[in-house]
Structure formats: C-alpha cells, structure tokens
C-alpha positions in Angstrom: 11.2 -53.0 49.0 8.9 -56.0 48.2 6.8 -55.6 45.0 6.6 -51.7 45.9 5.3 -52.7 49.4 6.3 -53.1 52.8 10.0 -53.0 53.6 11.1 -53.4 57.0 14.2 -52.5 56.1 13.1 -49.1 54.9 13.5 -46.7 57.6 9.8 -45.3 56.7 8.5 -48.5 57.0 10.4 -49.0 60.1 9.3 -46.0 62.0 6.1 -46.0 60.8 5.0 -49.9 61.6 6.6 -49.1 65.1 4.1 -46.2 65.9 1.6 -48.1 64.6 2.4 -51.1 67.0 2.9 -48.7 69.8 -0.8 -47.6 68.7 -2.3 -50.8 68.9 -1.2 -51.8 71.8 -2.4 -48.8 73.7 -5.9 -49.4 72.0 -6.3 -52.8 73.2 -4.5 -51.5 76.3 -7.1 -49.0 76.9 -10.0 -50.9 75.5 -9.0 -53.9 78.1 -8.9 -52.1 81.0 -12.3 -50.0 80.2 -14.1 -52.9 80.2 -12.5 -54.6 83.1 -13.4 -51.1 85.3 -17.1 -51.1 84.0 -17.5 -54.8 85.0 -15.4 -54.9 88.0 -16.8 -51.3 89.3 -20.3 -51.8 88.4 -23.4 -50.3 90.5 -23.9 -54.0 91.6 -20.9 -54.7 92.8 -20.1 -51.7 94.8 -23.4 -49.9 95.7 -21.7 -47.3 97.9 -19.6 -44.7 95.9 -15.9 -44.3 97.0 -13.6 -41.3 96.9 -10.3 -42.3 95.2 -7.5 -39.9 96.1 -4.2 -39.4 94.2 -2.3 -42.9 93.7 1.9 -41.4 93.3 3.2 -44.5 91.7 1.0 -44.9 89.1 1.0 -41.3 88.2 4.7 -41.5 87.9 4.1 -44.5 86.1 1.9 -42.9 83.6 4.7 -40.0 82.9 7.5 -41.7 83.0 6.3 -44.6 80.1 5.0 -42.0 77.8 8.2 -39.7 78.1 10.4 -42.9 77.5 7.8 -43.6 74.1 8.2 -40.5 73.0 11.9 -39.8 73.0 12.1 -43.7 71.5 9.3 -42.5 68.7 12.2 -39.4 68.1 14.9 -41.6 68.0 13.6 -44.0 65.6 12.3 -40.9 63.2 15.4 -39.2 63.3 17.4 -42.2 62.4 15.3 -42.8 59.3 15.5 -38.9 58.6 18.9 -38.8 58.8 19.2 -41.9 56.3 16.9 -40.6 53.9 18.7 -37.1 53.8 22.5 -38.5 53.6 23.1 -39.8 50.0 25.9 -42.2 49.5 29.4 -40.9 47.8 28.5 -42.9 44.6 24.6 -42.0 44.2 24.0 -40.9 40.3 23.0 -37.3 40.6 20.2 -36.6 38.4 18.2 -33.2 38.2 14.7 -33.1 38.3 12.9 -30.1 36.7 9.2 -29.6 37.3 6.9 -27.6 35.8 3.3 -26.9 35.2 2.5 -30.1 34.8 5.5 -32.0 34.1 8.3 -33.6 34.9 11.8 -33.5 33.4 15.0 -36.1 34.5 18.5 -34.4 33.4 21.7 -37.5 33.6 25.0 -36.5 33.8 25.8 -36.8 30.5 22.8 -34.2 29.1 20.6 -36.9 28.8 17.2 -35.7 29.1 14.0 -37.6 29.7 10.3 -37.4 31.3 10.2 -40.7 32.6 13.0 -41.7 35.8 15.1 -44.4 34.3 17.4 -45.6 36.7 19.6 -48.9 37.1 18.6 -51.7 39.6 20.8 -51.6 42.9 22.6 -47.6 41.9 22.0 -45.2 44.9 20.1 -42.0 42.9 20.4 -38.8 44.3 18.0 -36.5 42.9 18.1 -32.6 43.2 15.1 -30.8 42.5 14.1 -27.6 41.5 10.9 -26.0 40.2 9.8 -24.0 37.0 7.2 -22.3 38.0 5.4 -22.9 41.3 6.1 -25.3 44.0 5.3 -28.8 43.4 6.5 -32.3 45.3 8.0 -35.1 44.0 6.6 -38.1 45.6 7.6 -41.8 44.8 5.0 -44.2 47.1 7.3 -47.2 46.6 10.2 -45.9 48.2 8.5 -43.6 51.0 10.2 -40.4 49.8 8.3 -37.3 49.0 10.0 -33.7 48.6 9.1 -30.4 47.7 10.6 -28.9 44.4 10.7 -25.3 45.1 11.2 -22.3 42.2 14.9 -20.4 42.8 16.2 -23.2 45.2 17.9 -26.9 44.9 16.4 -29.7 47.3 17.5 -33.2 47.4 16.7 -36.6 48.5 17.9 -39.8 47.5 16.7 -43.9 47.2 17.8 -47.2 46.2 16.3 -48.8 43.5 16.2 -52.5 44.6 13.9 -54.4 42.3 13.5 -53.8 38.5 10.1 -52.6 37.7 8.0 -49.7 37.2 6.6 -47.8 40.1 4.5 -44.6 40.1 5.7 -40.6 40.2 3.3 -38.3 41.7 3.2 -34.9 42.1 2.0 -34.4 45.8 1.2 -30.7 45.9 -1.5 -29.0 44.4 0.0 -26.9 41.6 -3.1 -25.8 39.6 -5.5 -27.2 37.1 -3.7 -30.3 35.3 -2.1 -31.5 38.7 -4.1 -34.5 38.5 -2.2 -35.6 35.1 1.4 -34.6 36.5 2.0 -38.5 36.8 4.9 -40.2 35.3 6.6 -43.6 36.0 10.0 -44.8 37.7 11.4 -47.5 35.3 14.3 -49.6 37.0 16.1 -51.3 34.3 19.0 -53.9 34.5 22.0 -52.3 34.7 23.2 -53.4 31.1 20.0 -52.2 29.4 20.4 -49.0 31.7 23.8 -48.5 30.1 22.2 -49.0 26.9 19.5 -46.6 26.9 21.8 -43.7 28.7 24.3 -43.7 25.7 21.8 -44.5 23.1 21.4 -40.9 21.8 25.5 -40.1 21.7 28.0 -41.0 19.5 31.8 -40.5 20.0 34.0 -38.8 17.7 37.6 -39.1 17.3 39.6 -36.3 16.4 42.5 -37.6 13.8 45.7 -37.6 15.6 44.3 -37.2 19.1 43.7 -39.1 22.1 40.7 -37.1 23.5 37.0 -38.4 23.0 34.1 -36.0 23.3 30.3 -36.5 22.6 27.7 -35.2 20.0 24.1 -35.1 21.0 21.9 -36.1 17.9 19.2 -33.7 16.5 16.3 -33.0 19.0 13.2 -35.2 18.3 10.6 -32.6 18.1 8.1 -35.0 19.2 10.2 -36.1 22.4 11.1 -32.2 22.7 7.4 -31.4 23.0 6.7 -34.1 25.8 10.0 -33.6 27.8 9.4 -29.8 28.0 6.1 -30.3 29.3 4.1 -29.0 26.0 2.1 -31.8 25.9 0.3 -31.2 29.6 -1.5 -28.2 27.8 -1.6 -28.7 24.5 -3.1 -31.6 21.8 -1.5 -32.7 18.7 -4.6 -34.3 17.8 -7.2 -31.2 17.8 -8.8 -32.2 21.2 -9.4 -29.7 23.9 -7.1 -29.2 26.1 -6.0 -26.3 28.7 -4.2 -24.6 26.0 -5.0 -24.5 22.3 -4.1 -27.7 20.1 -0.9 -27.8 18.1 -2.9 -29.2 15.2 -3.5 -26.9 12.1 -2.0 -24.0 14.3 0.7 -22.6 12.4 -0.9 -20.1 9.9 -4.4 -20.5 11.7 -6.3 -16.7 12.7 -6.6 -16.3 15.9 -8.0 -13.7 18.1 -5.2 -12.7 20.9 -6.0 -10.3 23.8 -3.0 -7.6 23.4 -3.1 -4.8 26.0 -6.6 -5.7 26.8 -8.1 -5.5 23.6 -8.9 -8.6 21.2 -7.1 -8.4 18.0 -7.1 -10.9 14.7 -3.4 -12.2 14.0 -1.9 -15.1 12.0 -0.1 -17.5 14.0 3.6 -17.2 12.1 6.9 -18.5 13.5 7.2 -14.8 15.3 4.1 -15.0 17.3 5.0 -18.9 18.3 8.6 -17.6 19.6 7.6 -14.7 21.3 4.6 -17.0 22.8 7.1 -19.3 24.0 9.3 -16.5 25.6 6.5 -13.9 26.5 3.2 -15.7 26.8 1.5 -13.1 28.1 1.9 -10.5 25.6 -0.5 -12.1 22.9 -2.6 -14.5 24.7 -5.2 -16.7 22.6 -8.8 -15.4 23.9 -10.7 -18.0 25.6 -7.6 -19.7 27.1 -6.2 -18.9 31.1 -3.5 -16.8 31.6 -1.4 -19.7 33.0 1.2 -20.6 30.4 5.0 -20.0 31.8 7.9 -18.3 29.8 10.2 -20.8 28.1 12.7 -18.5 28.6 15.9 -19.8 29.9 13.9 -23.3 29.4 14.4 -23.4 25.6 17.2 -22.9 23.5 17.3 -20.9 20.3 17.6 -24.7 18.4 14.7 -26.2 20.3 12.2 -23.6 19.6 13.3 -23.7 16.0 12.8 -27.8 16.0 9.2 -26.7 18.0 8.2 -24.4 15.0 9.4 -26.5 12.1 7.3 -29.7 13.6 4.0 -27.5 14.1 4.4 -26.7 10.7 3.9 -30.3 9.8 0.7 -30.8 12.4 
C-alpha cells in the first residue's frame, strides 16, 4: 500500500491494472485501425467497391488471441481471489458484528470497540456476521469487501502495512441510516496497540496459585451506547434522529402504539428493558418500526448500565 492508494503488490490492484492495460491497448489498436481504414479505403482511393471474402488466418488469429487473454485474466483473478480468501495461520481473528447502523469489533480477549484497531504488519482475519439485515464491509484502502449475513459467518483478511487511519464503509444499502454507517481502521504501532488491547483489563493473581485470570472493568455507559449502535438512531443532546432522543427520556410521558392503539405511558425501567428486548411490543408513536431486538446482544448487566445512564441525561 502507498498511503492507501496504488500498490501493484496487491492482487486486486494487479488484476485491475492488468485488465485496464489490455482494455487501453485494444482501444488504441481498434481506434488506430479504424482511422487507418477510413483513410486507406476511402472512396477517393477506391472508387470501385470490392467484395472481400473470408480470411482464414485472420479469423483464427482473432479467435485464438481473445481466448488466450480471457484465460490469462481468469488466472490473474483466480490467483488474487485465492490469496485474499486464504488467511495466514498467524492472522489475528477479529469478530465483526454489523447492525443498523454501526459496527462492533470483538477481539480474542473479549475487548470490543466501534473502531477497527489493528497492529501494523500483523495479518488480520475478519470474521463477519450481521445482527439484522445484510450489510457489506468495505475497506477501500485495502481493496477488500465482503457481505455480513444474518445467521452465518463470512470472512476475509488483510495486512495493514502502513500506520494511519482508513475509512471503513457499509457497501450494501441497509436502510435509512446506511449513509452514516461509517467508521475507521486505525493501524497502530505494535506497542501502542498492545497497550490499548490490554488497557481495560487487569490481572488478578490468586494467593498461593500460579494461574492468572483477566477481569474486565465496569462497562462505560457512554461507550456502550456507541458500541451497541444505539447512537446511530438516538441522540443524547435532544436533536432529532431516526428514533426518540435519550435526553430527558427517563420519566417522560410518551404515546406508544400497543396492539394497534395509542396509549400514554411513562418511560421507566420496565419500559426501557421491554423496548430493548421486544421493540415492537410498545413502539413510541411517530417513529418507524425499524428497531431490531437486542435480545442476545445485550446482557442483563449492560441493560442495567444503559438504564442507569439514561436516568442521568
């Protein structure tokens, strides 16, 4: 990679420029021959039309050459495809969970983030899935794109070979918030990544024992809202988004749709918990029915943290 742009060592770039080279060459050859024939066989030079019959050598030539080119293009593409689909044995696995409209990246030690942070010159194997609809992870700088499909796991890998920050998009239209489903790939020096990777854990050594286990700190509520994609639809400052704002929501009277009828309720702990797990049971009036259930995606402890945080907004 050269600042995220052309890298002829990248199989995708190699295939692209190989096909482009062939296309430009054929364009120039065809255009040149057209101009030559227009001049050479103009009416002034050839006042009497001539019936030109088949030419076996030329017909063989224009059949054999394209066949060879197609086979070469297939070989270049297959070589690149095989390279991109076969992760090195030492690649770091990172689980990617796509949801409307955010990304969650989960590392082997259990740490999660909404930004894909990776160490430089370390192969990264992305294990992709979706919590709701089909999404598509696309990192233009590394020429990789793969669908995230609900109920199954797809994969791809890349080698971050230059420190920097690179865009990561969803390339599959996934609803009204699709255009905001953007995050970053942060390629970090190895020591900086190691410090971040272990930053939210501390070692607890049992007295008289040699085994060491990791204990995670209390989840940060604001970070949790970002990590779980809540802020893609809900604001915390009162501004308008796809869903109702979190600011001043707790204790507020809301009109909800219950069994097709409007009902006034007070937003309390029970309502928030029920909305997270069964969002369509009681939907706040005036907002589209697009919130996915968080059942299996949020633990009871995380729900408690979110509820307590909403009380403070």
